[in-house]
DOPAVO-325109 format. One line per 5 residues: number of its first residue (from 1); their letters; for each residue z, x, y of N, C-alpha, C, CB. Coordinates in pm, whole numbers, plus 50000, padded with zeros to 5 digits. Glycine has a CB too. Layout:
<atoms>
NUM	a	Z X Y Z X Y Z X Y Z X Y ~ ... .
</atoms>
This chain:
<atoms>
1	xxxxx	52568 47642 51718 52411 47636 51707 52334 47634 51818 52367 47528 51640 ~ 52356 47528 51913 52293 47490 52023 52291 47615 52126 52361 47365 52076 ~ 52385 47682 52132 52400 47815 52208 52333 47943 52160 52539 47846 52214 ~ 52338 47947 52032 52237 48042 51959 52074 48014 52006 52254 48015 51786 ~ 52024 47898 51975 51914 47838 51984 51870 47878 52151 51935 47678 51940 .
6	xxxxx	51966 47813 52250 51927 47862 52386 51929 48002 52420 52006 47805 52478 ~ 51998 48071 52351 51990 48232 52371 51857 48270 52319 52110 48321 52288 ~ 51833 48231 52175 51689 48282 52116 51561 48261 52210 51656 48199 51977 ~ 51574 48140 52265 51468 48085 52348 51462 48180 52466 51494 47932 52391 ~ 51551 48211 52525 51554 48286 52643 51507 48437 52613 51699 48279 52702 .
11	xxxxx	51549 48486 52510 51500 48606 52463 51340 48632 52434 51573 48625 52347 ~ 51292 48484 52364 51159 48483 52328 51074 48487 52448 51129 48368 52246 ~ 51131 48428 52552 51036 48404 52695 51050 48538 52752 51094 48275 52818 ~ 51146 48600 52747 51165 48748 52825 51050 48834 52746 51346 48829 52803 ~ 51048 48846 52630 50954 48930 52528 50823 48864 52571 50991 48911 52347 .
16	xxxxx	50790 48752 52598 50650 48711 52614 50615 48748 52726 50619 48579 52601 ~ 50706 48732 52854 50673 48762 52989 50645 48924 52982 50800 48715 53096 ~ 50690 48982 52891 50705 49167 52912 50575 49194 52834 50871 49267 52825 ~ 50533 49112 52719 50424 49182 52655 50347 49050 52620 50467 49288 52522 ~ 50279 48995 52733 50186 48853 52695 50072 48893 52617 50121 48767 52832 .
21	xxxxx	50013 49012 52602 49892 49029 52530 49950 48988 52370 49825 49199 52552 ~ 50046 49011 52345 50091 49009 52203 50083 48867 52142 50239 49063 52193 ~ 50125 48772 52258 50119 48625 52206 49969 48586 52230 50230 48517 52290 ~ 49903 48638 52326 49760 48593 52354 49684 48638 52206 49689 48680 52508 ~ 49705 48756 52151 49633 48825 52047 49669 48745 51925 49671 48980 52035 .
26	xxxxx	49787 48689 51919 49852 48640 51799 49771 48479 51787 50041 48638 51820 ~ 49741 48419 51879 49683 48291 51898 49532 48290 51897 49732 48235 52022 ~ 49473 48407 51920 49349 48419 51946 49283 48451 51811 49328 48515 52054 ~ 49343 48570 51740 49271 48637 51631 49318 48573 51496 49298 48795 51633 ~ 49215 48505 51424 49236 48451 51313 49280 48539 51196 49130 48387 51289 .
31	xxxxx	49354 48531 51102 49375 48634 50996 49277 48633 50864 49520 48616 50948 ~ 49184 48731 50868 49108 48752 50775 49146 48807 50648 49030 48811 50820 ~ 49163 48728 50541 49211 48780 50402 49129 48731 50314 49348 48746 50360 ~ 48979 48731 50326 48887 48701 50236 48755 48784 50231 48861 48572 50255 ~ 48694 48809 50120 48579 48887 50123 48479 48787 50133 48563 48981 50006 .
36	xxxxx	48479 48656 50159 48393 48582 50188 48264 48614 50295 48466 48492 50219 ~ 48351 48662 50413 48244 48714 50526 48215 48876 50528 48306 48675 50681 ~ 48205 48921 50414 48155 49065 50403 48049 49093 50483 48115 49102 50273 ~ 48066 49192 50578 47970 49257 50648 47864 49310 50578 48021 49348 50713 ~ 47712 49251 50597 47629 49299 50527 47541 49431 50569 47564 49200 50504 .
41	xxxxx	47607 49541 50519 47581 49672 50554 47647 49760 50443 47634 49703 50697 ~ 47622 49890 50451 47687 49990 50360 47812 50028 50394 47617 50105 50348 ~ 47895 50039 50313 48035 50089 50325 48069 50233 50250 48128 49976 50264 ~ 48064 50339 50344 48060 50467 50295 48178 50565 50344 47930 50520 50330 ~ 48207 50541 50471 48311 50585 50542 48404 50519 50622 48273 50657 50603 .
46	xxxxx	48506 50552 50661 48639 50483 50725 48590 50382 50825 48744 50595 50805 ~ 48498 50442 50909 48454 50357 51019 48389 50230 50973 48359 50429 51107 ~ 48340 50243 50853 48272 50118 50797 48352 50007 50772 48210 50144 50677 ~ 48482 50023 50782 48599 49908 50708 48674 49884 50825 48713 49969 50569 ~ 48624 49871 50950 48662 49813 51075 48717 49662 51050 48535 49816 51174 .
51	xxxxx	48651 49596 50977 48664 49450 50967 48786 49435 50850 48506 49374 50922 ~ 48834 49523 50785 48945 49529 50718 49084 49523 50799 48934 49642 50645 ~ 49057 49563 50919 49206 49586 50979 49178 49523 51124 49263 49769 50986 ~ 49297 49483 51162 49299 49450 51288 49411 49531 51381 49316 49306 51287 ~ 49373 49570 51502 49460 49672 51596 49565 49569 51640 49369 49751 51741 .
56	xxxxx	49642 49493 51594 49725 49398 51634 49840 49371 51538 49651 49286 51658 ~ 49988 49384 51583 50080 49403 51517 50094 49264 51459 50185 49462 51588 ~ 50041 49155 51500 50061 49045 51431 49947 49013 51324 50079 48942 51525 ~ 49862 49086 51304 49747 49055 51205 49696 49184 51157 49626 48970 51271 ~ 49756 49242 51030 49711 49337 50968 49566 49330 50883 49813 49366 50896 .
61	xxxxx	49512 49212 50885 49386 49214 50836 49376 49193 50676 49326 49341 50880 ~ 49273 49213 50608 49278 49198 50461 49314 49298 50392 49169 49164 50407 ~ 49342 49427 50445 49396 49517 50382 49569 49510 50395 49330 49638 50431 ~ 49612 49440 50502 49746 49438 50521 49825 49547 50542 49792 49386 50435 ~ 49733 49630 50601 49806 49770 50612 49777 49803 50811 49702 49916 50473 .
66	xxxxx	49874 49877 50845 49872 49928 51000 49734 50026 50992 50038 50029 51054 ~ 49711 50034 51112 49560 50131 51134 49614 50265 51087 49489 50148 51320 ~ 49712 50333 51121 49748 50457 51087 49788 50470 50915 49869 50493 51186 ~ 49845 50363 50875 49873 50360 50714 49732 50375 50636 49949 50205 50665 ~ 49631 50278 50680 49476 50269 50611 49437 50420 50650 49349 50131 50691 .
71	xxxxx	49442 50481 50762 49363 50595 50797 49408 50724 50715 49375 50619 50952 ~ 49558 50738 50693 49605 50811 50618 49587 50814 50477 49701 50805 50645 ~ 49574 50695 50429 49560 50654 50278 49407 50708 50246 49580 50469 50250 ~ 49303 50643 50325 49159 50667 50319 49155 50818 50347 49071 50576 50427 ~ 49199 50913 50426 49174 51057 50425 49264 51116 50307 49210 51126 50573 .
76	xxxxx	49346 51085 50247 49413 51114 50133 49317 51139 50018 49505 51009 50104 ~ 49250 51008 49990 49162 50970 49905 49065 51073 49904 49112 50845 49933 ~ 48982 51054 50023 48864 51113 50049 48881 51290 50024 48824 51065 50205 ~ 48999 51343 50053 49010 51456 50025 49025 51547 49888 49083 51463 50086 ~ 49038 51425 49785 49063 51455 49657 48944 51441 49569 49167 51378 49613 .
81	xxxxx	48878 51562 49505 48783 51544 49433 48802 51462 49308 48741 51654 49413 ~ 48729 51374 49279 48769 51291 49136 48890 51224 49136 48782 51380 49012 ~ 48942 51166 49270 49079 51127 49272 49124 51017 49154 49104 51068 49414 ~ 49216 51030 49120 49297 50931 49031 49385 50848 49095 49375 50995 48935 ~ 49372 50713 49123 49478 50637 49209 49521 50517 49112 49412 50576 49365 .
86	xxxxx	49650 50503 49145 49694 50377 49061 49772 50297 49191 49812 50422 48905 ~ 49728 50169 49184 49761 50065 49303 49874 49962 49242 49609 49972 49355 ~ 49984 49949 49253 50063 49868 49219 50088 49746 49329 50172 49943 49184 ~ 50004 49628 49292 50017 49513 49408 49895 49522 49495 50154 49531 49507 ~ 49802 49448 49455 49686 49439 49534 49634 49342 49621 49607 49452 49469 .
91	xxxxx	49713 49204 49597 49736 49088 49643 49562 49046 49676 49855 49096 49775 ~ 49507 49055 49816 49400 49015 49865 49294 49109 49816 49412 49002 50003 ~ 49330 49227 49789 49220 49336 49744 49188 49418 49857 49082 49273 49690 ~ 49235 49424 49966 49171 49516 50070 49214 49655 50069 49197 49468 50203 ~ 49328 49689 50010 49354 49815 49987 49284 49873 49897 49465 49832 49962 .
96	xxxxx	49244 49798 49783 49157 49817 49666 49028 49875 49700 49134 49692 49597 ~ 48975 49781 49794 48836 49821 49840 48837 49957 49927 48773 49699 49929 ~ 48957 49977 50006 48949 50088 50080 48958 50222 50014 49041 50078 50170 ~ 49032 50224 49892 49038 50322 49797 48906 50360 49738 49125 50282 49698 ~ 48832 50227 49710 48710 50260 49623 48611 50344 49722 48633 50114 49561 .
101	xxxxx	48587 50267 49844 48525 50341 49939 48540 50487 49978 48545 50282 50030 ~ 48689 50504 49974 48705 50636 50005 48693 50767 49897 48828 50633 50058 ~ 48700 50710 49781 48691 50797 49648 48538 50849 49646 48729 50701 49500 ~ 48528 50959 49568 48403 50991 49537 48354 50937 49413 48392 51120 49537 ~ 48225 50995 49358 48151 50891 49267 48250 50924 49117 47947 50930 49251 .
106	xxxxx	48326 51031 49124 48396 51041 48987 48540 50993 49004 48395 51195 48929 ~ 48563 50921 49131 48704 50878 49135 48721 50764 49058 48753 50851 49268 ~ 48849 50700 49025 48907 50585 48955 49003 50519 49030 48964 50619 48833 ~ 49013 50399 49035 49132 50326 49103 49186 50224 48997 49085 50245 49247 ~ 49304 50254 48934 49352 50147 48854 49448 50057 48962 49436 50209 48714 .
111	xxxxx	49412 49916 48948 49505 49826 49018 49560 49720 48946 49448 49770 49126 ~ 49695 49702 48962 49777 49622 48874 49818 49519 48981 49905 49706 48797 ~ 49812 49383 48938 49889 49277 49032 49902 49177 48915 49798 49211 49186 ~ 50020 49140 48933 50051 49001 48861 50003 48847 48879 50173 48988 48876 ~ 49976 48842 49017 49904 48744 49060 49825 48765 49176 49978 48650 49075 .
116	xxxxx	49707 48831 49131 49606 48849 49267 49558 48762 49322 49501 48911 49259 ~ 49515 48749 49458 49459 48632 49526 49320 48615 49558 49518 48621 49637 ~ 49253 48730 49520 49109 48740 49565 49030 48804 49473 49093 48809 49688 ~ 49031 48790 49354 48967 48894 49250 48813 48867 49261 49024 48869 49081 ~ 48785 48735 49250 48648 48706 49225 48558 48753 49345 48633 48555 49198 .
121	xxxxx	48615 48713 49455 48528 48773 49572 48542 48936 49596 48572 48697 49713 ~ 48668 48984 49543 48670 49127 49532 48578 49175 49454 48782 49176 49490 ~ 48559 49126 49333 48463 49176 49240 48321 49195 49302 48458 49082 49122 ~ 48285 49066 49369 48147 49061 49418 48127 49155 49543 48110 48912 49454 ~ 48248 49196 49630 48212 49273 49709 48191 49427 49660 48294 49254 49803 .
126	xxxxx	48274 49446 49568 48278 49584 49483 48132 49589 49447 48386 49587 49337 ~ 48075 49509 49373 47930 49508 49286 47818 49531 49421 47896 49325 49182 ~ 47827 49435 49533 47747 49453 49628 47727 49614 49688 47794 49358 49723 ~ 47845 49670 49674 47837 49812 49756 47836 49917 49641 47978 49842 49867 ~ 47797 49899 49520 47807 49996 49418 47926 50055 49380 47735 50087 49444 .
131	xxxxx	48037 49978 49387 48163 50049 49385 48240 49992 49232 48257 50008 49540 ~ 48191 49903 49171 48257 49827 49081 48297 49921 48980 48178 49715 49030 ~ 48196 50035 48969 48229 50151 48824 48344 50211 48846 48119 50285 48796 ~ 48415 50218 48972 48532 50293 49015 48651 50252 49007 48528 50323 49124 ~ 48641 50095 48979 48777 50005 48992 48791 49936 48864 48775 49888 49116 .
136	xxxxx	48947 49923 48806 48971 49877 48694 49073 49782 48768 49012 49979 48577 ~ 49081 49648 48738 49150 49569 48789 49219 49482 48665 49068 49502 48889 ~ 49361 49487 48685 49442 49463 48579 49541 49346 48635 49514 49599 48529 ~ 49529 49243 48542 49657 49130 48584 49751 49134 48496 49621 48976 48591 ~ 49853 49176 48538 49975 49192 48460 50091 49252 48548 49946 49283 48337 .
141	xxxxx	50206 49222 48492 50324 49269 48526 50314 49422 48514 50429 49206 48444 ~ 50345 49484 48609 50323 49653 48610 50385 49730 48519 50368 49719 48731 ~ 50532 49667 48507 50617 49722 48414 50566 49701 48276 50750 49669 48431 ~ 50476 49604 48229 50434 49593 48116 50299 49664 48066 50433 49472 48104 ~ 50238 49748 48158 50111 49811 48153 50143 49972 48103 50037 49798 48308 .
146	xxxxx	50103 50009 47978 50151 50151 47940 50127 50240 48031 50096 50203 47825 ~ 50206 50332 48049 50170 50449 48120 50077 50546 48071 50274 50513 48143 ~ 50083 50569 47947 50003 50667 47876 49996 50810 47919 49877 50623 47875 ~ 49891 50889 47914 49873 51036 47936 49820 51072 48056 49793 51093 47842 ~ 49758 50947 48135 49697 50988 48254 49798 51028 48371 49606 50878 48296 .
151	xxxxx	49748 51126 48437 49833 51163 48580 49741 51109 48705 49859 51352 48601 ~ 49803 51088 48818 49735 51015 48943 49743 51126 49045 49816 50867 48999 ~ 49683 51123 49116 49671 51184 49244 49745 51115 49362 49531 51193 49276 ~ 49760 50977 49340 49817 50892 49434 49864 50778 49337 49714 50848 49554 ~ 49968 50736 49359 50050 50602 49309 50107 50511 49443 50197 50656 49208 .
156	xxxxx	50038 50408 49453 50082 50354 49581 50138 50207 49548 49958 50352 49690 ~ 50238 50191 49602 50347 50110 49535 50350 49984 49661 50517 50214 49506 ~ 50307 49889 49618 50286 49777 49710 50306 49638 49644 50146 49786 49767 ~ 50401 49633 49548 50413 49490 49468 50531 49442 49502 50406 49491 49310 ~ 50626 49411 49390 50754 49348 49430 50849 49441 49522 50832 49307 49298 .
161	xxxxx	50865 49367 49635 50941 49438 49731 51092 49407 49735 50885 49411 49858 ~ 51128 49354 49609 51272 49339 49623 51338 49492 49557 51326 49187 49533 ~ 51461 49498 49565 51503 49627 49538 51470 49654 49385 51656 49643 49574 ~ 51515 49555 49311 51518 49570 49154 51362 49598 49120 51581 49419 49070 ~ 51286 49513 49194 51134 49525 49178 51063 49636 49178 51075 49464 49262 .
166	xxxxx	51100 49685 49301 51028 49824 49338 51109 49940 49257 51034 49856 49516 ~ 51251 49935 49222 51307 50045 49157 51254 50027 48997 51476 50045 49179 ~ 51240 49936 48951 51151 49901 48823 51019 49971 48811 51118 49751 48819 ~ 50935 49942 48909 50805 50016 48920 50830 50162 48923 50726 49976 49045 ~ 50937 50228 48986 50943 50340 49009 50971 50430 48892 51019 50347 49100 .
171	xxxxx	51071 50355 48836 51132 50414 48713 51020 50421 48592 51264 50320 48669 ~ 50946 50329 48599 50863 50319 48492 50724 50435 48516 50821 50154 48483 ~ 50690 50422 48639 50575 50504 48665 50594 50643 48736 50486 50425 48743 ~ 50733 50691 48748 50748 50829 48841 50703 50949 48786 50891 50863 48878 ~ 50677 50937 48622 50649 51057 48563 50493 51082 48567 50705 51057 48423 .
176	xxxxx	50410 50984 48629 50271 50969 48619 50201 51030 48752 50239 50816 48598 ~ 50285 51089 48835 50208 51153 48945 50170 51302 48895 50300 51155 49088 ~ 50083 51364 48937 50037 51483 48897 50112 51571 48982 49890 51497 48904 ~ 50137 51720 48974 50219 51787 49063 50126 51812 49176 50284 51915 49005 ~ 50160 51796 49313 50112 51782 49426 50020 51662 49451 50057 51892 49449 .
181	xxxxx	50070 51573 49395 50021 51430 49395 50110 51381 49511 50040 51343 49245 ~ 50072 51257 49534 50146 51162 49614 50211 51018 49577 50065 51140 49704 ~ 50343 50977 49600 50367 50876 49573 50429 50787 49706 50439 50893 49461 ~ 50338 50694 49730 50352 50609 49857 50445 50478 49836 50202 50562 49905 ~ 50522 50448 49901 50556 50308 49894 50576 50264 50047 50690 50284 49799 .
186	xxxxx	50468 50125 50025 50453 50034 50155 50574 49976 50187 50352 49918 50143 ~ 50584 49959 50322 50703 49879 50368 50837 49947 50360 50713 49755 50289 ~ 50855 50077 50353 50968 50145 50319 51037 50235 50437 50930 50225 50202 ~ 50947 50221 50543 51008 50322 50656 50959 50253 50774 50954 50491 50652 ~ 51024 50337 50873 50991 50293 51039 51093 50181 51072 50817 50224 51069 .
191	xxxxx	51079 50137 51178 51160 50016 51227 51108 49886 51135 51133 49989 51404 ~ 51225 49788 51144 51175 49668 51092 51065 49587 51137 51262 49597 51091 ~ 51020 49582 51271 50910 49512 51309 50801 49598 51274 50911 49474 51448 ~ 50784 49697 51195 50673 49780 51176 50639 49750 51002 50715 49953 51223 ~ 50721 49666 50969 50702 49610 50846 50804 49665 50722 50558 49636 50817 .
196	xxxxx	50911 49715 50765 50990 49776 50662 51088 49678 50592 51065 49890 50721 ~ 51118 49668 50478 51190 49594 50433 51304 49645 50336 51114 49515 50389 ~ 51408 49600 50326 51521 49657 50263 51509 49709 50099 51627 49550 50277 ~ 51432 49650 50031 51443 49707 49900 51350 49846 49886 51400 49593 49792 ~ 51238 49840 49938 51185 49989 49900 51240 50110 50000 51011 49988 49911 .
201	xxxxx	51313 50032 50121 51356 50161 50197 51477 50204 50147 51370 50146 50347 ~ 51560 50113 50067 51669 50175 50006 51637 50250 49880 51767 50077 49979 ~ 51526 50233 49812 51489 50307 49702 51436 50440 49776 51381 50227 49605 ~ 51374 50447 49867 51319 50579 49928 51446 50664 49945 51236 50558 50080 ~ 51566 50627 50010 51652 50671 50042 51742 50747 49909 51700 50570 50117 .
206	xxxxx	51733 50666 49797 51781 50698 49659 51709 50819 49604 51759 50576 49563 ~ 51563 50812 49615 51504 50923 49566 51514 51038 49623 51395 50908 49554 ~ 51523 51050 49769 51599 51175 49825 51727 51232 49763 51635 51146 49958 ~ 51811 51138 49733 51925 51177 49712 51928 51217 49548 52021 51069 49763 ~ 51861 51150 49468 51886 51178 49321 51762 51237 49273 51925 51050 49235 .
211	xxxxx	51649 51257 49311 51542 51282 49266 51479 51412 49358 51469 51153 49263 ~ 51523 51465 49425 51457 51565 49521 51418 51688 49468 51540 51598 49630 ~ 51460 51726 49347 51377 51832 49288 51250 51800 49221 51452 51898 49198 ~ 51229 51668 49204 51089 51610 49133 51007 51556 49255 51118 51472 49010 ~ 51052 51513 49371 50990 51451 49491 51022 51510 49603 51020 51320 49508 .
216	xxxxx	50931 51564 49675 50964 51599 49814 50925 51506 49928 50904 51723 49841 ~ 51010 51436 50013 50996 51365 50118 50895 51418 50223 51119 51349 50167 ~ 50787 51348 50255 50671 51410 50378 50709 51319 50495 50478 51389 50337 ~ 50648 51341 50596 50684 51261 50717 50621 51113 50695 50625 51335 50857 ~ 50695 51027 50733 50641 50867 50729 50518 50860 50810 50753 50751 50798 .
221	xxxxx	50465 50764 50753 50304 50719 50843 50326 50560 50852 50119 50758 50734 ~ 50371 50508 50967 50389 50370 50962 50513 50340 50887 50272 50303 50903 ~ 50473 50232 50817 50576 50200 50719 50580 50255 50583 50575 50072 50702 ~ 50487 50366 50561 50471 50428 50432 50575 50524 50432 50333 50489 50405 ~ 50639 50527 50332 50723 50643 50275 50690 50717 50180 50830 50611 50236 .
226	xxxxx	50647 50841 50209 50562 50937 50123 50637 51036 50062 50458 51005 50198 ~ 50603 51059 49938 50669 51175 49838 50563 51257 49783 50752 51114 49709 ~ 50567 51386 49775 50481 51484 49706 50536 51519 49568 50467 51612 49791 ~ 50478 51502 49479 50544 51551 49334 50585 51691 49339 50440 51540 49208 ~ 50688 51745 49299 50676 51903 49287 50642 51940 49149 50813 51980 49326 .
231	xxxxx	50622 52072 49125 50583 52129 48996 50691 52125 48880 50544 52272 49020 ~ 50824 52072 48926 50919 52095 48835 50912 51983 48714 51052 52099 48910 ~ 50944 52028 48582 50920 51948 48476 51028 51869 48496 50906 52008 48345 ~ 51015 51726 48456 51117 51634 48433 51210 51673 48321 51058 51507 48407 ~ 51328 51676 48310 51414 51727 48225 51410 51615 48105 51555 51754 48296 .
236	xxxxx	51422 51670 48002 51458 51605 47872 51602 51543 47893 51454 51715 47744 ~ 51625 51419 47836 51732 51345 47804 51768 51363 47661 51709 51210 47837 ~ 51881 51430 47646 51905 51453 47506 51973 51335 47438 51986 51576 47489 ~ 51969 51305 47318 52024 51193 47264 52175 51218 47242 51952 51157 47139 ~ 52270 51118 47246 52408 51133 47247 52456 51107 47100 52473 51036 47352 .
241	x	52531 51191 47040 52575 51185 46913 52671 51065 46912 52637 51319 46870 .
</atoms>
């Protein structure tokens, strides 16, 4: 154990000598995961959301997204008229706010989280920016929310990151993406230091292997594993006699 600890310390020292700015940034930049300091200005475009993000690998800000992930998701929603978005797991609400700003006046964001951390301040921020009418905040286990007949342009899965949890979310909601729509798993791609975790990563590989006729994998963006829903109808499972 002492030998391992010594080797770890030597490795840490070498890393800090090679990338000293990373350590400085980590110590100097406080993590902002509250809407309490919402800037007093209109929020209409991606550049207005700089306070949600921090260009630092140690601090992803209130949105908890890498810059390229946030830019991709914003652009995707902005490009879809009357975009219908389902968010599974909002935590502090940063990505929820981003989707609300990105969508047009006819868009709708349905956000589900079993234990959100910031809903009261999130609601206030949405109201102050005239965005509250676009958002439905649901406090529930995502698997207990009825799928219904709605189809979504984007389902963003960022809830339970265990394999069983993310698999259950996928099985429950996989048929709710409209043809040409996106299914995005956060923390499912890229190197481990970018945020990839085993559960979503394993599921993404399995979707490619068993559901490729229904979902086409797109190039990853940061830790986002991205799929586009094909036009092939889901096959009916016939009852066994």
